[in-house]
C-alpha atoms as a printed R data frame, in Angstrom:
    type eleno elety resid chain resno      x      y       z
1   ATOM     1    CA   MET     A     1 82.658 38.309 154.527
2   ATOM     2    CA   PRO     A     2 82.851 35.985 151.628
3   ATOM     3    CA   PHE     A     3 84.755 36.376 148.401
4   ATOM     4    CA   PHE     A     4 83.395 34.846 145.241
5   ATOM     5    CA   LYS     A     5 85.528 31.861 145.807
6   ATOM     6    CA   ASP     A     6 83.575 31.087 148.976
7   ATOM     7    CA   VAL     A     7 80.246 31.136 147.091
8   ATOM     8    CA   VAL     A     8 79.079 27.525 146.106
9   ATOM     9    CA   GLY     A     9 78.462 27.056 142.487
10  ATOM    10    CA   GLN     A    10 76.644 30.004 140.520
11  ATOM    11    CA   GLU     A    11 79.810 30.365 138.321
12  ATOM    12    CA   GLU     A    12 77.809 32.018 135.454
13  ATOM    13    CA   VAL     A    13 76.532 34.736 137.747
14  ATOM    14    CA   LYS     A    14 79.888 35.509 139.191
15  ATOM    15    CA   GLN     A    15 81.095 35.920 135.668
16  ATOM    16    CA   LEU     A    16 78.416 38.231 134.953
17  ATOM    17    CA   LEU     A    17 78.950 40.380 138.088
18  ATOM    18    CA   THR     A    18 82.824 40.593 137.814
19  ATOM    19    CA   GLY     A    19 82.402 41.481 133.993
20  ATOM    20    CA   SER     A    20 80.044 44.211 134.606
21  ATOM    21    CA   VAL     A    21 82.625 45.809 136.822
22  ATOM    22    CA   ARG     A    22 85.597 45.486 134.381
23  ATOM    23    CA   SER     A    23 83.586 46.868 131.615
24  ATOM    24    CA   GLY     A    24 82.140 49.685 133.657
25  ATOM    25    CA   LYS     A    25 78.519 48.801 133.073
26  ATOM    26    CA   VAL     A    26 77.525 48.088 136.619
27  ATOM    27    CA   PRO     A    27 73.604 48.405 137.099
28  ATOM    28    CA   HIS     A    28 72.443 51.022 139.621
29  ATOM    29    CA   ALA     A    29 70.212 48.320 141.355
30  ATOM    30    CA   LEU     A    30 70.562 44.356 141.294
31  ATOM    31    CA   LEU     A    31 67.742 42.173 142.415
32  ATOM    32    CA   PHE     A    32 69.176 38.982 143.713
33  ATOM    33    CA   THR     A    33 66.471 36.042 143.420
34  ATOM    34    CA   GLY     A    34 66.155 32.456 143.506
35  ATOM    35    CA   VAL     A    35 65.498 29.226 145.819
36  ATOM    36    CA   SER     A    36 66.324 29.616 149.620
37  ATOM    37    CA   GLY     A    37 69.916 28.294 149.958
38  ATOM    38    CA   SER     A    38 71.052 29.005 146.544
39  ATOM    39    CA   GLY     A    39 73.571 31.563 147.955
40  ATOM    40    CA   LYS     A    40 71.967 34.868 147.269
41  ATOM    41    CA   LEU     A    41 73.028 36.600 150.175
42  ATOM    42    CA   PRO     A    42 76.785 35.269 150.056
43  ATOM    43    CA   LEU     A    43 76.922 36.217 146.383
44  ATOM    44    CA   ALA     A    44 75.758 39.834 147.009
45  ATOM    45    CA   LEU     A    45 78.164 40.087 149.944
46  ATOM    46    CA   ALA     A    46 80.910 38.932 147.588
47  ATOM    47    CA   PHE     A    47 79.924 41.339 144.866
48  ATOM    48    CA   ALA     A    48 79.720 44.142 147.524
49  ATOM    49    CA   ARG     A    49 83.465 43.361 148.538
50  ATOM    50    CA   TYR     A    50 84.334 43.128 144.722
51  ATOM    51    CA   LEU     A    51 82.908 46.563 144.008
52  ATOM    52    CA   LEU     A    52 84.845 48.168 147.042
53  ATOM    53    CA   CYS     A    53 88.269 46.280 146.391
54  ATOM    54    CA   GLN     A    54 90.920 48.961 145.577
55  ATOM    55    CA   HIS     A    55 92.915 46.394 143.391
56  ATOM    56    CA   PRO     A    56 90.459 43.759 141.891
57  ATOM    57    CA   LEU     A    57 91.825 40.723 140.309
58  ATOM    58    CA   PRO     A    58 89.819 39.442 137.169
59  ATOM    59    CA   ASP     A    59 87.428 37.028 139.053
60  ATOM    60    CA   ASP     A    60 87.790 37.934 142.710
61  ATOM    61    CA   SER     A    61 88.863 40.594 145.385
62  ATOM    62    CA   CYS     A    62 92.394 41.067 146.191
63  ATOM    63    CA   GLY     A    63 91.700 40.554 149.848
64  ATOM    64    CA   ASN     A    64 95.034 42.795 150.633
65  ATOM    65    CA   CYS     A    65 93.860 46.408 150.093
66  ATOM    66    CA   ALA     A    66 92.520 48.619 153.020
67  ATOM    67    CA   SER     A    67 89.011 48.219 151.588
68  ATOM    68    CA   CYS     A    68 89.134 44.530 151.843
69  ATOM    69    CA   ARG     A    69 90.463 44.606 155.395
70  ATOM    70    CA   MET     A    70 87.531 46.769 156.321
71  ATOM    71    CA   VAL     A    71 85.060 44.729 154.566
72  ATOM    72    CA   ASP     A    72 86.439 41.724 156.610
73  ATOM    73    CA   ARG     A    73 85.268 43.210 159.543
74  ATOM    74    CA   LEU     A    74 81.875 44.623 157.951
75  ATOM    75    CA   ALA     A    75 83.128 47.872 158.796
76  ATOM    76    CA   HIS     A    76 83.756 49.608 155.516
77  ATOM    77    CA   PRO     A    77 82.275 53.252 155.469
78  ATOM    78    CA   ASP     A    78 81.024 52.980 152.193
79  ATOM    79    CA   LEU     A    79 78.881 49.635 152.745
80  ATOM    80    CA   HIS     A    80 75.555 49.974 154.259
81  ATOM    81    CA   PHE     A    81 73.175 47.480 155.245
82  ATOM    82    CA   ALA     A    82 69.285 47.294 155.779
83  ATOM    83    CA   PHE     A    83 67.432 44.135 157.013
84  ATOM    84    CA   PRO     A    84 64.233 43.222 159.017
85  ATOM    85    CA   ILE     A    85 64.355 44.126 162.688
86  ATOM    86    CA   ILE     A    86 61.884 44.657 165.614
87  ATOM    87    CA   LYS     A    87 61.080 47.445 167.719
88  ATOM    88    CA   LYS     A    88 63.210 47.937 170.707
89  ATOM    89    CA   LYS     A    89 61.062 50.486 172.285
90  ATOM    90    CA   ALA     A    90 57.385 50.924 172.062
91  ATOM    91    CA   GLY     A    91 56.031 53.610 170.008
92  ATOM    92    CA   ARG     A    92 59.396 54.198 168.337
93  ATOM    93    CA   ASP     A    93 60.741 52.408 165.058
94  ATOM    94    CA   SER     A    94 64.047 51.055 165.315
95  ATOM    95    CA   VAL     A    95 66.888 51.335 162.535
96  ATOM    96    CA   CYS     A    96 69.361 48.563 161.406
97  ATOM    97    CA   ASP     A    97 72.079 50.132 162.872
98  ATOM    98    CA   ASP     A    98 70.744 49.410 166.332
99  ATOM    99    CA   PHE     A    99 71.158 45.599 165.494
100 ATOM   100    CA   LEU     A   100 74.470 45.895 163.438
101 ATOM   101    CA   PRO     A   101 76.456 43.766 166.224
102 ATOM   102    CA   GLN     A   102 74.223 40.921 165.855
103 ATOM   103    CA   TRP     A   103 74.126 41.304 162.063
104 ATOM   104    CA   ARG     A   104 77.995 41.112 161.814
105 ATOM   105    CA   GLU     A   105 78.238 38.295 164.282
106 ATOM   106    CA   MET     A   106 75.779 36.367 162.146
107 ATOM   107    CA   LEU     A   107 77.557 36.985 158.980
108 ATOM   108    CA   GLU     A   108 80.994 36.354 160.405
109 ATOM   109    CA   ARG     A   109 79.726 32.915 161.553
110 ATOM   110    CA   ASP     A   110 78.211 31.914 158.189
111 ATOM   111    CA   PRO     A   111 76.800 34.003 155.408
112 ATOM   112    CA   TYR     A   112 74.252 31.109 154.411
113 ATOM   113    CA   VAL     A   113 71.569 32.183 156.616
114 ATOM   114    CA   GLY     A   114 67.788 32.523 156.654
115 ATOM   115    CA   LEU     A   115 65.138 34.561 158.481
116 ATOM   116    CA   GLN     A   116 64.583 32.148 161.154
117 ATOM   117    CA   GLN     A   117 68.236 32.085 162.229
118 ATOM   118    CA   TRP     A   118 68.151 36.021 162.224
119 ATOM   119    CA   MET     A   119 64.964 35.943 164.211
120 ATOM   120    CA   ARG     A   120 66.493 33.778 166.935
121 ATOM   121    CA   ARG     A   121 69.441 35.867 167.123
122 ATOM   122    CA   ILE     A   122 67.678 39.059 167.609
123 ATOM   123    CA   ASP     A   123 65.078 37.480 170.215
124 ATOM   124    CA   ALA     A   124 62.098 38.302 167.909
125 ATOM   125    CA   GLY     A   125 59.867 36.122 169.705
126 ATOM   126    CA   ASN     A   126 56.127 36.790 168.394
127 ATOM   127    CA   GLN     A   127 57.168 40.053 166.725
128 ATOM   128    CA   GLN     A   128 57.175 40.254 163.046
129 ATOM   129    CA   PRO     A   129 60.417 41.706 161.796
130 ATOM   130    CA   GLN     A   130 60.323 44.358 159.163
131 ATOM   131    CA   ILE     A   131 62.052 47.218 157.702
132 ATOM   132    CA   TYR     A   132 60.377 50.455 159.019
133 ATOM   133    CA   VAL     A   133 59.721 53.558 157.456
134 ATOM   134    CA   ARG     A   134 62.534 55.471 159.649
135 ATOM   135    CA   GLU     A   135 64.919 53.221 157.792
136 ATOM   136    CA   SER     A   136 64.254 55.006 154.393
137 ATOM   137    CA   ASP     A   137 65.619 58.242 155.831
138 ATOM   138    CA   GLU     A   138 68.594 56.530 157.225
139 ATOM   139    CA   ILE     A   139 69.461 55.114 153.727
140 ATOM   140    CA   GLN     A   140 68.911 58.378 152.184
141 ATOM   141    CA   ARG     A   141 71.107 60.037 154.701
142 ATOM   142    CA   LYS     A   142 73.932 57.393 154.334
143 ATOM   143    CA   LEU     A   143 73.778 57.694 150.503
144 ATOM   144    CA   SER     A   144 73.863 61.314 150.529
145 ATOM   145    CA   LEU     A   145 77.397 61.452 152.057
146 ATOM   146    CA   LYS     A   146 80.430 61.419 149.736
147 ATOM   147    CA   SER     A   147 82.325 58.198 149.256
148 ATOM   148    CA   SER     A   148 85.148 57.965 151.840
149 ATOM   149    CA   GLN     A   149 87.254 55.822 149.742
150 ATOM   150    CA   GLY     A   150 86.488 57.698 146.574
151 ATOM   151    CA   GLY     A   151 84.949 54.583 144.883
152 ATOM   152    CA   TYR     A   152 81.391 52.789 144.936
153 ATOM   153    CA   LYS     A   153 78.910 53.146 147.543
154 ATOM   154    CA   VAL     A   154 76.866 49.995 148.406
155 ATOM   155    CA   MET     A   155 73.680 49.677 150.069
156 ATOM   156    CA   LEU     A   156 72.787 45.949 150.382
157 ATOM   157    CA   VAL     A   157 69.092 45.364 151.467
158 ATOM   158    CA   TRP     A   158 68.338 41.996 152.739
159 ATOM   159    CA   LEU     A   159 64.714 40.618 152.395
160 ATOM   160    CA   PRO     A   160 63.251 44.053 151.007
161 ATOM   161    CA   GLU     A   161 59.967 42.260 150.665
162 ATOM   162    CA   LYS     A   162 59.904 43.065 154.634
163 ATOM   163    CA   MET     A   163 59.972 46.901 153.902
164 ATOM   164    CA   ASN     A   164 56.482 48.311 154.978
165 ATOM   165    CA   VAL     A   165 54.850 50.138 152.141
166 ATOM   166    CA   ASP     A   166 55.820 53.420 153.257
167 ATOM   167    CA   CYS     A   167 59.296 52.742 153.433
168 ATOM   168    CA   ALA     A   168 59.265 51.230 150.029
169 ATOM   169    CA   ASN     A   169 57.460 54.179 148.497
170 ATOM   170    CA   LYS     A   170 60.051 56.662 150.122
171 ATOM   171    CA   LEU     A   171 62.979 54.887 148.392
172 ATOM   172    CA   LEU     A   172 61.450 54.832 144.866
173 ATOM   173    CA   LYS     A   173 63.156 57.971 143.722
174 ATOM   174    CA   LEU     A   174 66.500 57.088 145.146
175 ATOM   175    CA   LEU     A   175 66.171 53.507 143.646
176 ATOM   176    CA   GLU     A   176 65.403 55.249 140.208
177 ATOM   177    CA   GLU     A   177 68.193 58.020 140.403
178 ATOM   178    CA   PRO     A   178 70.774 57.105 142.953
179 ATOM   179    CA   PRO     A   179 73.946 59.268 143.631
180 ATOM   180    CA   VAL     A   180 76.663 58.680 141.282
181 ATOM   181    CA   LYS     A   181 78.650 55.281 141.703
182 ATOM   182    CA   THR     A   182 75.975 53.951 144.168
183 ATOM   183    CA   VAL     A   183 74.859 50.462 143.807
184 ATOM   184    CA   PHE     A   184 71.675 49.061 145.469
185 ATOM   185    CA   LEU     A   185 71.785 45.225 146.105
186 ATOM   186    CA   LEU     A   186 68.405 43.844 146.862
187 ATOM   187    CA   VAL     A   187 68.183 40.028 148.161
188 ATOM   188    CA   SER     A   188 64.898 38.632 148.173
189 ATOM   189    CA   GLU     A   189 63.241 35.352 149.108
190 ATOM   190    CA   GLN     A   190 59.924 36.390 147.845
191 ATOM   191    CA   PRO     A   191 60.172 38.764 145.121
192 ATOM   192    CA   ASP     A   192 56.409 38.286 144.235
193 ATOM   193    CA   MET     A   193 55.846 40.283 147.482
194 ATOM   194    CA   LEU     A   194 57.672 43.316 146.378
195 ATOM   195    CA   LEU     A   195 56.142 46.348 144.930
196 ATOM   196    CA   SER     A   196 56.060 46.258 141.283
197 ATOM   197    CA   THR     A   197 57.557 49.734 141.338
198 ATOM   198    CA   ILE     A   198 60.654 48.535 143.188
199 ATOM   199    CA   VAL     A   199 61.069 45.474 140.842
200 ATOM   200    CA   SER     A   200 60.782 47.669 137.492
201 ATOM   201    CA   ARG     A   201 63.729 49.807 138.861
202 ATOM   202    CA   THR     A   202 66.123 46.864 139.342
203 ATOM   203    CA   GLN     A   203 68.030 44.441 137.249
204 ATOM   204    CA   ARG     A   204 67.059 40.925 138.287
205 ATOM   205    CA   VAL     A   205 69.756 38.331 138.959
206 ATOM   206    CA   ASN     A   206 68.198 34.807 139.260
207 ATOM   207    CA   LEU     A   207 70.217 31.986 141.066
208 ATOM   208    CA   HIS     A   208 69.531 28.636 140.076
209 ATOM   209    CA   PRO     A   209 69.132 25.793 142.735
210 ATOM   210    CA   LEU     A   210 72.619 24.026 143.511
211 ATOM   211    CA   SER     A   211 73.217 20.686 141.960
212 ATOM   212    CA   ASP     A   212 73.801 17.633 144.153
213 ATOM   213    CA   GLN     A   213 77.399 17.548 143.172
214 ATOM   214    CA   GLU     A   214 78.198 21.193 144.232
215 ATOM   215    CA   ILE     A   215 76.446 20.519 147.512
216 ATOM   216    CA   GLU     A   216 78.137 17.161 148.131
217 ATOM   217    CA   GLY     A   217 81.661 18.901 147.602
218 ATOM   218    CA   PHE     A   218 80.821 21.527 149.874
219 ATOM   219    CA   LEU     A   219 79.694 19.052 152.549
220 ATOM   220    CA   ARG     A   220 82.786 16.981 152.088
221 ATOM   221    CA   ILE     A   221 85.036 19.838 152.620
222 ATOM   222    CA   ARG     A   222 83.299 21.770 155.280
223 ATOM   223    CA   TYR     A   223 82.072 18.866 157.417
224 ATOM   224    CA   SER     A   224 84.582 16.278 156.429
225 ATOM   225    CA   LEU     A   225 81.861 13.756 155.546
226 ATOM   226    CA   VAL     A   226 82.411 10.626 153.745
227 ATOM   227    CA   GLU     A   227 81.291 10.360 150.153
228 ATOM   228    CA   GLU     A   228 78.119  8.216 150.633
229 ATOM   229    CA   ASP     A   229 76.898 10.513 153.423
230 ATOM   230    CA   ALA     A   230 77.504 13.792 151.555
231 ATOM   231    CA   ARG     A   231 75.727 12.225 148.594
232 ATOM   232    CA   ASP     A   232 72.624 11.303 150.488
233 ATOM   233    CA   ILE     A   233 72.441 14.625 152.298
234 ATOM   234    CA   ALA     A   234 72.887 16.476 149.072
235 ATOM   235    CA   HIS     A   235 70.169 14.612 147.406
236 ATOM   236    CA   ARG     A   236 67.602 15.389 150.222
237 ATOM   237    CA   SER     A   237 68.465 19.008 149.975
238 ATOM   238    CA   THR     A   238 66.591 19.818 146.790
239 ATOM   239    CA   GLY     A   239 69.345 22.303 145.727
240 ATOM   240    CA   SER     A   240 69.519 24.329 148.858
241 ATOM   241    CA   LEU     A   241 72.748 24.691 150.972
242 ATOM   242    CA   LEU     A   242 70.585 25.723 154.025
243 ATOM   243    CA   LYS     A   243 68.608 22.569 153.857
244 ATOM   244    CA   ALA     A   244 71.971 20.639 153.525
245 ATOM   245    CA   MET     A   245 73.421 22.048 156.539
246 ATOM   246    CA   GLU     A   246 70.165 21.477 158.545
247 ATOM   247    CA   ASN     A   247 70.082 17.882 157.301
248 ATOM   248    CA   ILE     A   248 73.342 17.029 158.642
249 ATOM   249    CA   GLN     A   249 71.861 17.168 162.039
250 ATOM   250    CA   LEU     A   250 68.267 17.622 162.426
251 ATOM   251    CA   SER     A   251 67.936 21.063 163.809
252 ATOM   252    CA   GLU     A   252 65.781 22.131 166.843
253 ATOM   253    CA   GLU     A   253 63.422 23.860 164.524
254 ATOM   254    CA   ASN     A   254 63.011 20.953 162.197
255 ATOM   255    CA   ARG     A   255 62.830 18.619 165.026
256 ATOM   256    CA   LEU     A   256 59.879 20.534 166.640
257 ATOM   257    CA   CYS     A   257 58.315 20.711 163.167
258 ATOM   258    CA   PHE     A   258 58.502 17.032 162.727
259 ATOM   259    CA   ASP     A   259 57.108 16.066 166.086
260 ATOM   260    CA   LEU     A   260 54.303 18.616 165.593
261 ATOM   261    CA   PHE     A   261 53.501 16.969 162.302
262 ATOM   262    CA   VAL     A   262 53.716 13.503 163.571
263 ATOM   263    CA   ASN     A   263 51.370 14.342 166.539
264 ATOM   264    CA   LEU     A   264 48.880 16.052 164.320
265 ATOM   265    CA   MET     A   265 48.488 13.093 161.947
266 ATOM   266    CA   ARG     A   266 48.385 10.442 164.645
267 ATOM   267    CA   MET     A   267 45.728 12.475 166.788
268 ATOM   268    CA   ALA     A   268 43.738 13.091 163.715
269 ATOM   269    CA   TYR     A   269 43.737  9.488 163.070
270 ATOM   270    CA   LYS     A   270 42.898  8.378 166.477
271 ATOM   271    CA   ARG     A   271 39.929 11.174 166.341
272 ATOM   272    CA   ASP     A   272 41.557 12.494 169.785
273 ATOM   273    CA   ILE     A   273 39.789 15.938 169.926
274 ATOM   274    CA   ARG     A   274 41.310 16.855 173.317
275 ATOM   275    CA   SER     A   275 44.738 16.087 172.442
276 ATOM   276    CA   LEU     A   276 44.170 18.055 169.195
277 ATOM   277    CA   LYS     A   277 42.976 20.988 171.021
278 ATOM   278    CA   ALA     A   278 46.019 21.047 173.146
279 ATOM   279    CA   TRP     A   279 48.126 20.663 170.105
280 ATOM   280    CA   SER     A   280 46.329 23.573 168.452
281 ATOM   281    CA   GLU     A   281 47.079 25.720 171.626
282 ATOM   282    CA   GLN     A   282 50.665 24.824 171.634
283 ATOM   283    CA   VAL     A   283 51.050 25.991 167.836
284 ATOM   284    CA   ALA     A   284 49.058 29.145 168.579
285 ATOM   285    CA   GLY     A   285 51.631 30.218 171.088
286 ATOM   286    CA   MET     A   286 54.513 30.168 168.561
287 ATOM   287    CA   GLY     A   287 55.327 33.195 166.599
288 ATOM   288    CA   ARG     A   288 53.739 33.848 163.188
289 ATOM   289    CA   GLU     A   289 56.984 33.018 161.250
290 ATOM   290    CA   ARG     A   290 57.422 29.823 163.106
291 ATOM   291    CA   GLN     A   291 53.726 28.934 162.322
292 ATOM   292    CA   LYS     A   292 54.169 29.414 158.546
293 ATOM   293    CA   ASN     A   293 57.514 27.608 158.758
294 ATOM   294    CA   LEU     A   294 55.431 24.602 160.335
295 ATOM   295    CA   LEU     A   295 52.681 24.746 157.686
296 ATOM   296    CA   GLU     A   296 55.227 24.738 154.848
297 ATOM   297    CA   TYR     A   297 56.990 21.795 156.438
298 ATOM   298    CA   CYS     A   298 53.625 19.932 156.767
299 ATOM   299    CA   GLN     A   299 52.956 20.421 153.113
300 ATOM   300    CA   ARG     A   300 56.392 19.019 152.133
301 ATOM   301    CA   MET     A   301 55.970 16.121 154.283
302 ATOM   302    CA   VAL     A   302 52.672 15.332 152.750
303 ATOM   303    CA   ARG     A   303 54.069 15.730 149.291
304 ATOM   304    CA   GLU     A   304 57.013 13.483 150.066
305 ATOM   305    CA   ASN     A   305 54.741 10.723 151.884
306 ATOM   306    CA   PHE     A   306 52.551 10.664 148.500
307 ATOM   307    CA   ILE     A   307 55.458 10.110 146.344
308 ATOM   308    CA   MET     A   308 56.918  7.531 148.709
309 ATOM   309    CA   ASN     A   309 53.880  5.208 147.701
310 ATOM   310    CA   PHE     A   310 55.217  5.065 143.958
311 ATOM   311    CA   ARG     A   311 58.333  3.134 145.365
312 ATOM   312    CA   HIS     A   312 60.923  5.347 143.816
313 ATOM   313    CA   PRO     A   313 63.326  6.067 146.447
314 ATOM   314    CA   GLU     A   314 65.511  8.518 144.422
315 ATOM   315    CA   MET     A   315 62.443 10.750 144.110
316 ATOM   316    CA   VAL     A   316 61.918 10.884 147.813
317 ATOM   317    CA   TYR     A   317 63.594 13.788 150.095
318 ATOM   318    CA   MET     A   318 63.567 12.871 153.635
319 ATOM   319    CA   ASN     A   319 65.945 12.451 156.476
320 ATOM   320    CA   PRO     A   320 66.208  8.937 158.287
321 ATOM   321    CA   ASP     A   321 63.761 10.106 160.976
322 ATOM   322    CA   GLU     A   322 61.159 11.479 158.620
323 ATOM   323    CA   GLU     A   323 61.554  8.174 156.530
324 ATOM   324    CA   SER     A   324 61.244  5.791 159.323
325 ATOM   325    CA   PHE     A   325 58.016  7.640 160.078
326 ATOM   326    CA   SER     A   326 56.786  7.549 156.758
327 ATOM   327    CA   VAL     A   327 57.171  3.725 156.029
328 ATOM   328    CA   ARG     A   328 53.955  3.293 158.000
329 ATOM   329    CA   PHE     A   329 52.356  6.676 157.320
330 ATOM   330    CA   ALA     A   330 52.539  7.070 153.691
331 ATOM   331    CA   PRO     A   331 49.727  4.720 152.661
332 ATOM   332    CA   PHE     A   332 47.500  7.113 154.513
333 ATOM   333    CA   ILE     A   333 48.345  9.773 152.047
334 ATOM   334    CA   ASN     A   334 46.721  8.820 148.718
335 ATOM   335    CA   GLU     A   335 44.847 10.029 145.555
336 ATOM   336    CA   ARG     A   336 41.697 10.159 147.527
337 ATOM   337    CA   ASN     A   337 42.862 12.932 150.059
338 ATOM   338    CA   ILE     A   338 46.138 14.484 148.818
339 ATOM   339    CA   PHE     A   339 44.512 17.421 147.228
340 ATOM   340    CA   GLN     A   340 42.159 18.055 150.104
341 ATOM   341    CA   ILE     A   341 44.993 17.825 152.752
342 ATOM   342    CA   MET     A   342 47.207 20.286 150.757
343 ATOM   343    CA   ALA     A   343 44.282 22.733 150.172
344 ATOM   344    CA   LEU     A   344 43.650 22.501 154.045
345 ATOM   345    CA   LEU     A   345 47.119 23.487 154.895
346 ATOM   346    CA   GLU     A   346 47.531 26.038 152.204
347 ATOM   347    CA   GLU     A   347 44.262 27.671 153.499
348 ATOM   348    CA   ALA     A   348 45.618 27.749 156.971
349 ATOM   349    CA   GLN     A   349 48.658 29.308 155.876
350 ATOM   350    CA   THR     A   350 46.940 31.933 154.007
351 ATOM   351    CA   HIS     A   351 44.932 32.663 157.109
352 ATOM   352    CA   ILE     A   352 47.911 32.911 159.311
353 ATOM   353    CA   GLU     A   353 49.581 35.388 157.001
354 ATOM   354    CA   GLN     A   354 46.374 37.486 157.172
355 ATOM   355    CA   ASN     A   355 46.694 37.786 160.867
356 ATOM   356    CA   VAL     A   356 43.623 35.503 161.387
357 ATOM   357    CA   SER     A   357 43.347 34.254 165.113
358 ATOM   358    CA   ALA     A   358 45.990 31.344 165.275
359 ATOM   359    CA   ARG     A   359 43.916 29.280 167.701
360 ATOM   360    CA   MET     A   360 40.901 29.283 165.344
361 ATOM   361    CA   VAL     A   361 43.094 28.549 162.496
362 ATOM   362    CA   PHE     A   362 44.889 25.598 163.813
363 ATOM   363    CA   PHE     A   363 41.927 24.128 165.706
364 ATOM   364    CA   ASP     A   364 39.633 24.316 162.649
365 ATOM   365    CA   MET     A   365 42.571 22.816 160.571
366 ATOM   366    CA   ALA     A   366 42.982 19.837 163.075
367 ATOM   367    CA   LEU     A   367 39.426 19.049 163.027
368 ATOM   368    CA   ARG     A   368 38.917 18.812 159.534
369 ATOM   369    CA   MET     A   369 42.307 16.949 159.336
370 ATOM   370    CA   ILE     A   370 40.393 14.017 161.018
371 ATOM   371    CA   VAL     A   371 37.998 13.722 157.867
372 ATOM   372    CA   GLU     A   372 40.800 13.601 155.531
373 ATOM   373    CA   MET     A   373 42.896 11.118 157.537
374 ATOM   374    CA   LYS     A   374 40.031  8.547 157.181
375 ATOM   375    CA   GLN     A   375 39.898  8.688 153.300
376 ATOM   376    CA   ARG     A   376 42.095  5.666 152.798
């Protein structure tokens, strides 16, 4: 589990958090927000460690006390977690403790993680992970217990926007008036999806995107990259350490998105209806989260290809494979169709989020893409 020194950048936020402990003015509920890959979860974990440390230093945990040693194993009795999960048995809600071994294994490997990595680790398949209403009872039970070490009790909720409405409503009173020396740390990727009543009971901590220099330094130390390669990857990562790590080697998920995007555009240009039907069937067989991930990827690629036409390479954020394809493809994304294509992709994403039939959504989108690809 990370220390503050392990969190890339965000020095102002680190000072704010450590200062709140030294002054004895720790908010009872903090909401960490910011772009994906900015370090929200690692920072929240480091702050949890600092709160529980028995001999904290001015700017970090000591690392040697009994509490720090328990935190190292993610097994401190006063540190609790809630995160999106899937049902293990039909008809019965699971609780996060059922998935603690996978959670600990993931964080011990790397705290810079996203929902996709977590879904693969728990074999979510087509299930939509969420925090079920039963978890609210577990949280209330855990926080009602006396602190085993006589200090803070910490409840870290990763992706609270995945709480179902009943769970969120049952936690309102506890969030507003938690037990003494109890701190909630909420780590959100989509704070706009949280209930306003939840947000109003927290103090927001917004993390800024990381600078190219911060990401470059991390890559050179962690992966021993030469300066030129680290600088190139940092530039293409748009402030996200998660994207930087994916860009080092095109991940399996990104490779799939890239191949699907290329095939969609080529088949739409050729007006190959039969192949577009097969393409939509393939995508419909993917889970909802992966479908949304694909549509977000397609929107990014459309934007990058449009910008590529202006011949300002410093403004283009693509990896070598994407850039190689875009050399010939970019002219097909222009001022006559850019807004229509983006609207088409955004509409498909909205329908997928509303659980409209994926087969209908993607085949309709693919057919309409034929018209847009001819607008040169």
